[in-house]
N, C-alpha and C positions, 0 to 999 in steps of 0.2 A: 427584534429577533432574538437577541441574547437573553433578554428577560423572559421571553416565552420559553426558550430552551431550558433555562434554569428552573422555571416553574414546572415544566414537564419532568425534569430530572428529580426534583424534590418529591413530586408525586410518585415517581417510580420508586425512589428510595423508601418512601413511606409504605408502599405496597409490597416491598421485597421482604421475604421471610427473614426474621431477625434473630433466629435462635443463636444463643451464644455458643462459642466453640469451647469444648471441654478443656479446662486447664488454660494456662497462659502461654504455652509454648507455641511459637509461630509454626512449628512443624506439625502440630496437631491438626488434622484435617477434618475433625468432627465439626459439622456446621459450616464448612467452607462454602463459599458462594459459587454457584454454578454459573459460569460466564461463557456465552457463545459469541462467536464472531463470524462475519461473512467473508473475511479474507485473512491471510496469514499476518500481515502487518498489525492489524487490530488484535489478533490473538497474541502476537508477540508482545505488544504494548501491555496488554492485560496481564500476561504472565510476568513480565518484568516488574510492573508496578505492584501487582497483587501478591506475587510470590506464593507462599504456602497458604495464604488466606483465601485463595481462589482456586477453582478447578475449571480449567479452560476447555471448552468444547469447540472443536474445529474439525468437522467430519469430512472436509474436502480432501480427496486423495492427493498425495504428493505428486507434483508435476501436472496437475489438472488446473486449468484456469478457473478460479472461482467466479469470475464475471460471467462465464458461459455455462458453468456447472448447474445442474438441476438436482436437488436432493431427492433421494428415494424416501420411502415411508419411514424407515428407521432413522435416517439422518434428520428428517423433518420433525420427528418426535423428539429427537435430542435437542433441537432448537427450541421447540415449544416447551420442553420441560426445564429449560434453563431459567435461572432467576433473572438474568439480564442478557439481552441480545444486542450486541454492538453492530450497528449498520455503518456503512461507509458514506452514504449520501451521494449526490451527483448522479442518481440513476443507476448506480453500480449494483450488479447482481439482480438481473431482471426477475428472477424467481421470487424475490422478496415481496413484490407487489401482488403476487398471485397466491401466496401461501397462507394468508390469514393468520399471521403471527400476532400474538397477544399484544395490543398497543401498550398496555401498562408495563410490559417488559422490554420494549424496544427503545433504543437510544440511537439517534442519528448523530454520530460523532463528527460529521462534517457540517452540522447546522450553523455553527458560528463562522464557518469559512465559506458559506454558500456563494458569496460574491466572487470567490476565486476558484470554485469548482467548475470544471468544464464538462458539460454533459456530452461526452463522446464515448460510445460503447467501447469498453476495454481500457479507457484512459486511467492511468494510475495516479489518483489524487495525492496519495501520500508521497510521491516523488517530489512534490513541492514540500520540502521539509518544514516549512513554516506551518503548513496545513497539518503535517504529521505531528508536530508539537502540540497544536491545538487539539487534535484528536486524543493525544495522550493526556492532556489536561482534563478533557471531558471524562475520560475513563477514570482518572484519579478521583475526580469529583464524585462520580457515581459510586465507586468502590468505597470511598471514605464515608459517604452517607449510609451505605448498607452495612459497613463494618467500622463504625467510628472508633472502636478500641484500637484499630490499627492505622488510624489516619496519619499519625506522625511517620510511621514506616512507609506508608504509601507515598507521602509527599517527599520524603527523602529519596525514594526510588525514582519518583517522577523527576526530581531535580537532576539525578545522575543521568537518566535517559535523555532529558532535554539537552544536557551538556554534550552528550555524544552526538545527538542529531545536529546541534548547532555547529559543532566543530566540522562535521562533514559538510554541512551547508556552506560554511565559510570557505572551505576548500573548493567546492564547486564554483562558487561565485568568483573566487580569485582566479580560477582557471579560465572561466569565460571572459573575465575582464582583460585578459591578455590580448584577445582579438574578438570583440563582441560581434563583429559583422561576419565572422567566418561562416561560410555556408556549410551546413551539415544535412545529411539525409537520415531518415528513420524508416525502418521496415515495420509499418503498422502505426496505429494511433496512440499507443500507450504513453508516449512522451509529451502529449499535448500540455499537461499541467507542468511538467518539468520545463518545457520550452517557455511557457508563459512566465514562470517564476524566475528563471535565469535570464530571460531575454535572448534565448537562442535563435539564431537565424536558421530555422529548421523547416524542411519540407518532408512530408511523409508520403510513402508509397504503400499500396496495399499488397505487401508481400509477406509470405510466411516462411519461417526458417526451415520447415520440413517439406517444402514444395518447390518445384521448378517454375519460375515465371514463364509465361508464354511469350512468344516473339513480339506480340503487341505491347506487352508490359515493358520489354526491353526498348522498343522504339519510343515509348512514352518517357522512359527514363532518359534516353539520349536527348530528347527534346527538352526535358527539364534541365539537364546539365548545361544547355546552351545559355540559360539565364541564371542558373543556380549551380555554379561549378564546384560542387562539393568534392572533397577528397576522402571523406569518411562517412560510413553508414552505421547507425546504431541498430543493433539487433537484440531481441529478447533472449535469443539462444543462438548458438553457432549455425550459420546457414550451411546448406549442402556444399560440399567441396567444389562442385562444378559451378555453382553460383558465385562462390567466393573468387574462383579463378577468372570468371568472365568479368566480374566487377573490377578485379585487379587490372584486367586488360583495358578498362576504361579509366584507370587511374584512381580507383576507389578502394580504400581499405575497409575491412569489417572489424567492428569492435562490439563486444557483448556488454550491454548495459541492462542488467536483469531487473525488471520491475519488482520481482520478488513477491508477487501476489499469492503464490502458493508456497507450501512448506518446502524448503530446499531439500534436494535429494540426498545431500551429504550431511555432515555433522555441523555445517555452518548455520548461523542464524541471521536475522535481518540485518544487524549492524555489520556482520562480516561481509554480507553481499553488498551493502552500500559502500564499504571500503573498497571492494573490488570494482564497483562502479566508478569510484573516484579515480582509480588508476586508468579505467577505460576512457573517462572523460579527458583526463590529462593527456592520454595518448592522442586523442582527437584534436587537441590544441597544441601539439608540439610544432 
């Protein structure tokens, strides 16, 4: 599988326009590589590693889930005109299979991690930070092939990014190691890859942060608590106050663990959000 991926990437690099950038300054954007991504984490990795040598295209509006988003004609044209399109793998972003993207320009960044990707709609593969590191390495490999004059810079930036991701991952693992059997709840399927990677004792319910669960959903939760007595529920965003209050009456606290699939609404970036998630996980294991 890995040799097949590398052969595909080498072909991609060979087919990528290779015009030189004017001058030697990294800030010179003439001839920069147009890179598109299907979610924010991949766009962030490409921006971090590629720096001024790439121009990242990510047309998904802030706050919109890229897994469920469907591009309009303008956005689809932006993807098709990119030199490289980074996909997530694991069946993520259903529109990709229906959009006829140029095969020579697409790269499945999750191909080397296919054995650990969980094909659950909306699951955040990159929350397994070992998968995220492999995705970043694939991005670095492709960028280095397309712009070999910046390979050393790309590899140094990759090294720094991997160090950041590894540090966060180690904190997550240390947190779970305190009580690996602790039962947790999750509102939605986004944490399937996280749970598999960390060995979380996690059960998910199909609840949304912006909606009130029906009485049948509450009854099902109470039945689940009989065998899975969780004290914390992970949410992608803060739940409605009345939902949080009713959960509190059942002895369940709410913590926000943001998958960060879309561009953050504030000035934070992917690593900032993951640091906040670290504190959320630590709260769940107090």
